[in-house]
C-alpha atoms as an extended CHARMM CRD file, in Angstrom:
* protein
*
       108  EXT
         1         1  UNK       CA              0.0520000000        0.0860000000       -0.2730000000  PROA      1               0.0000000000
         2         2  UNK       CA              1.3840000000        3.3510000000       -0.7020000000  PROA      2               0.0000000000
         3         3  UNK       CA              1.3860000000        6.2690000000        0.7500000000  PROA      3               0.0000000000
         4         4  UNK       CA             -1.7660000000        7.7860000000       -0.9870000000  PROA      4               0.0000000000
         5         5  UNK       CA             -4.0200000000        5.0800000000       -0.3440000000  PROA      5               0.0000000000
         6         6  UNK       CA             -6.0850000000        4.5940000000        2.4120000000  PROA      6               0.0000000000
         7         7  UNK       CA             -6.7270000000        1.4510000000        4.1630000000  PROA      7               0.0000000000
         8         8  UNK       CA            -10.1580000000       -0.7040000000        4.2790000000  PROA      8               0.0000000000
         9         9  UNK       CA            -12.4110000000        0.0320000000        7.2710000000  PROA      9               0.0000000000
        10        10  UNK       CA             -9.8620000000       -1.2830000000       10.4820000000  PROA      10              0.0000000000
        11        11  UNK       CA            -12.5680000000       -4.1770000000       11.5480000000  PROA      11              0.0000000000
        12        12  UNK       CA            -15.9750000000       -5.7470000000       10.6380000000  PROA      12              0.0000000000
        13        13  UNK       CA            -18.5950000000       -4.5090000000       10.2140000000  PROA      13              0.0000000000
        14        14  UNK       CA            -21.6690000000       -6.2320000000       11.4530000000  PROA      14              0.0000000000
        15        15  UNK       CA            -25.1160000000       -5.2920000000        9.8660000000  PROA      15              0.0000000000
        16        16  UNK       CA            -25.9940000000       -2.3550000000       12.4160000000  PROA      16              0.0000000000
        17        17  UNK       CA            -22.6880000000       -0.8740000000       12.7850000000  PROA      17              0.0000000000
        18        18  UNK       CA            -22.7410000000       -0.4410000000        8.9070000000  PROA      18              0.0000000000
        19        19  UNK       CA            -26.4900000000        1.1100000000        9.3780000000  PROA      19              0.0000000000
        20        20  UNK       CA            -24.6440000000        3.6020000000       12.1990000000  PROA      20              0.0000000000
        21        21  UNK       CA            -21.8200000000        4.6500000000        9.9950000000  PROA      21              0.0000000000
        22        22  UNK       CA            -23.8150000000        4.5670000000        6.5460000000  PROA      22              0.0000000000
        23        23  UNK       CA            -26.0750000000        6.9940000000        7.8790000000  PROA      23              0.0000000000
        24        24  UNK       CA            -23.8530000000        9.1340000000        9.4770000000  PROA      24              0.0000000000
        25        25  UNK       CA            -22.2420000000       10.1660000000        6.3860000000  PROA      25              0.0000000000
        26        26  UNK       CA            -25.1910000000        9.9330000000        4.5300000000  PROA      26              0.0000000000
        27        27  UNK       CA            -26.7540000000       12.9890000000        6.9380000000  PROA      27              0.0000000000
        28        28  UNK       CA            -24.0150000000       15.1620000000        4.7950000000  PROA      28              0.0000000000
        29        29  UNK       CA            -25.3100000000       14.9030000000        0.9270000000  PROA      29              0.0000000000
        30        30  UNK       CA            -21.7270000000       15.8410000000       -0.1940000000  PROA      30              0.0000000000
        31        31  UNK       CA            -21.2990000000       12.5950000000        1.0680000000  PROA      31              0.0000000000
        32        32  UNK       CA            -23.3120000000       10.8240000000       -1.3560000000  PROA      32              0.0000000000
        33        33  UNK       CA            -21.8600000000        9.8350000000       -4.4860000000  PROA      33              0.0000000000
        34        34  UNK       CA            -24.6860000000        8.4720000000       -6.8960000000  PROA      34              0.0000000000
        35        35  UNK       CA            -22.3640000000        6.7720000000      -10.0520000000  PROA      35              0.0000000000
        36        36  UNK       CA            -23.8220000000        6.6540000000      -13.5660000000  PROA      36              0.0000000000
        37        37  UNK       CA            -25.3830000000        3.4700000000      -13.6820000000  PROA      37              0.0000000000
        38        38  UNK       CA            -27.1550000000        4.0980000000      -10.5400000000  PROA      38              0.0000000000
        39        39  UNK       CA            -28.4220000000        7.5850000000      -12.0340000000  PROA      39              0.0000000000
        40        40  UNK       CA            -29.6530000000        5.6860000000      -15.0590000000  PROA      40              0.0000000000
        41        41  UNK       CA            -31.7470000000        3.4710000000      -13.1980000000  PROA      41              0.0000000000
        42        42  UNK       CA            -33.1410000000        6.3360000000      -10.8880000000  PROA      42              0.0000000000
        43        43  UNK       CA            -34.6010000000        7.6440000000      -14.3380000000  PROA      43              0.0000000000
        44        44  UNK       CA            -35.7620000000        4.0510000000      -15.3760000000  PROA      44              0.0000000000
        45        45  UNK       CA            -37.4080000000        3.5150000000      -12.5610000000  PROA      45              0.0000000000
        46        46  UNK       CA            -38.8310000000        7.0550000000      -11.4200000000  PROA      46              0.0000000000
        47        47  UNK       CA            -36.9770000000        7.0850000000       -8.2210000000  PROA      47              0.0000000000
        48        48  UNK       CA            -35.5990000000       10.8710000000       -7.2350000000  PROA      48              0.0000000000
        49        49  UNK       CA            -32.1120000000       11.8280000000       -5.1760000000  PROA      49              0.0000000000
        50        50  UNK       CA            -34.3450000000       12.5250000000       -2.1980000000  PROA      50              0.0000000000
        51        51  UNK       CA            -35.7940000000        9.3320000000       -1.7030000000  PROA      51              0.0000000000
        52        52  UNK       CA            -32.2550000000        7.9140000000       -2.2440000000  PROA      52              0.0000000000
        53        53  UNK       CA            -30.8400000000        9.8120000000        0.4430000000  PROA      53              0.0000000000
        54        54  UNK       CA            -33.9170000000        8.9760000000        3.1740000000  PROA      54              0.0000000000
        55        55  UNK       CA            -33.2530000000        5.5550000000        2.0170000000  PROA      55              0.0000000000
        56        56  UNK       CA            -29.5990000000        5.7290000000        3.4440000000  PROA      56              0.0000000000
        57        57  UNK       CA            -30.6370000000        7.4960000000        6.0770000000  PROA      57              0.0000000000
        58        58  UNK       CA            -33.5580000000        5.6460000000        7.8510000000  PROA      58              0.0000000000
        59        59  UNK       CA            -33.4330000000        2.3440000000        5.7130000000  PROA      59              0.0000000000
        60        60  UNK       CA            -32.6940000000       -1.0140000000        6.8140000000  PROA      60              0.0000000000
        61        61  UNK       CA            -30.5210000000       -3.4910000000        5.3570000000  PROA      61              0.0000000000
        62        62  UNK       CA            -32.2740000000       -6.1540000000        3.3120000000  PROA      62              0.0000000000
        63        63  UNK       CA            -28.8260000000       -7.4200000000        1.5940000000  PROA      63              0.0000000000
        64        64  UNK       CA            -26.3260000000       -8.2170000000        4.3560000000  PROA      64              0.0000000000
        65        65  UNK       CA            -22.9140000000       -6.4820000000        4.4830000000  PROA      65              0.0000000000
        66        66  UNK       CA            -19.5390000000       -7.4260000000        3.1480000000  PROA      66              0.0000000000
        67        67  UNK       CA            -16.8990000000       -6.8210000000        2.0920000000  PROA      67              0.0000000000
        68        68  UNK       CA            -16.0550000000       -6.1040000000       -1.5140000000  PROA      68              0.0000000000
        69        69  UNK       CA            -12.7090000000       -7.0320000000       -3.4820000000  PROA      69              0.0000000000
        70        70  UNK       CA            -11.5140000000       -3.1900000000       -3.1380000000  PROA      70              0.0000000000
        71        71  UNK       CA            -11.6860000000       -3.8460000000        1.3550000000  PROA      71              0.0000000000
        72        72  UNK       CA            -15.1660000000       -1.3980000000        1.0190000000  PROA      72              0.0000000000
        73        73  UNK       CA            -18.0380000000       -2.5410000000        2.8370000000  PROA      73              0.0000000000
        74        74  UNK       CA            -21.5690000000       -3.0570000000        0.5610000000  PROA      74              0.0000000000
        75        75  UNK       CA            -24.8340000000       -3.4340000000        1.6800000000  PROA      75              0.0000000000
        76        76  UNK       CA            -28.3220000000       -3.3170000000        0.2420000000  PROA      76              0.0000000000
        77        77  UNK       CA            -30.3980000000       -1.1250000000        2.3770000000  PROA      77              0.0000000000
        78        78  UNK       CA            -34.4600000000       -0.7050000000        1.5880000000  PROA      78              0.0000000000
        79        79  UNK       CA            -37.1840000000        1.6400000000        2.9550000000  PROA      79              0.0000000000
        80        80  UNK       CA            -40.7090000000        2.9710000000        2.0590000000  PROA      80              0.0000000000
        81        81  UNK       CA            -40.5550000000        6.4100000000        1.1020000000  PROA      81              0.0000000000
        82        82  UNK       CA            -42.7870000000        8.5840000000       -0.5510000000  PROA      82              0.0000000000
        83        83  UNK       CA            -45.5290000000        5.3920000000       -0.8110000000  PROA      83              0.0000000000
        84        84  UNK       CA            -42.8750000000        3.3430000000       -2.5570000000  PROA      84              0.0000000000
        85        85  UNK       CA            -40.5790000000        0.4970000000       -1.1710000000  PROA      85              0.0000000000
        86        86  UNK       CA            -37.3820000000        1.2040000000       -2.8770000000  PROA      86              0.0000000000
        87        87  UNK       CA            -33.6000000000       -0.9630000000       -2.2620000000  PROA      87              0.0000000000
        88        88  UNK       CA            -30.3280000000        0.9010000000       -2.3080000000  PROA      88              0.0000000000
        89        89  UNK       CA            -27.4500000000       -0.5070000000       -3.3490000000  PROA      89              0.0000000000
        90        90  UNK       CA            -24.6910000000        1.1930000000       -1.7830000000  PROA      90              0.0000000000
        91        91  UNK       CA            -20.7600000000        1.2440000000       -0.6640000000  PROA      91              0.0000000000
        92        92  UNK       CA            -19.3530000000        2.9060000000        2.3820000000  PROA      92              0.0000000000
        93        93  UNK       CA            -15.6630000000        3.8660000000        1.2550000000  PROA      93              0.0000000000
        94        94  UNK       CA            -13.3290000000        5.3520000000        3.6660000000  PROA      94              0.0000000000
        95        95  UNK       CA            -11.4720000000        8.1950000000        2.7060000000  PROA      95              0.0000000000
        96        96  UNK       CA             -9.0450000000       10.3170000000        4.6840000000  PROA      96              0.0000000000
        97        97  UNK       CA            -11.1760000000       12.8400000000        5.4020000000  PROA      97              0.0000000000
        98        98  UNK       CA            -14.5690000000       10.2820000000        6.0620000000  PROA      98              0.0000000000
        99        99  UNK       CA            -17.1240000000        7.7350000000        5.1320000000  PROA      99              0.0000000000
       100       100  UNK       CA            -18.7500000000        8.1100000000        1.4350000000  PROA      100             0.0000000000
       101       101  UNK       CA            -21.7220000000        6.3040000000        0.3140000000  PROA      101             0.0000000000
       102       102  UNK       CA            -21.2280000000        5.5210000000       -3.3560000000  PROA      102             0.0000000000
       103       103  UNK       CA            -24.9090000000        4.5680000000       -4.1570000000  PROA      103             0.0000000000
       104       104  UNK       CA            -24.1720000000        1.7210000000       -6.7640000000  PROA      104             0.0000000000
       105       105  UNK       CA            -27.7190000000        0.6830000000       -8.1430000000  PROA      105             0.0000000000
       106       106  UNK       CA            -31.1140000000        1.5040000000       -7.0560000000  PROA      106             0.0000000000
       107       107  UNK       CA            -34.1630000000       -0.7600000000       -7.0230000000  PROA      107             0.0000000000
       108       108  UNK       CA            -38.1410000000       -1.1380000000       -6.6770000000  PROA      108             0.0000000000
């Protein structure tokens, strides 16, 4: 690992700890990054950014947190928002200045 690389989260996360860190990061919308694939799915499925952020802040884990090949933690979080049940696949990525929520895809 070189000096510019940030290490993966230092301990194994269970679903409760994953949610706690996810909610802390999602409380600041500038820490929510929506990748192009997720933006496409949002348009197709008529899901807006407010629904995605609400899901990240208030949802429950529907696919358990697991370690990715890059050393980040990923889970699917589900929440009923604006009358719709949506699910968000999200990676919790650690940077030098804190955790970021990387929205991979969204589903109904």
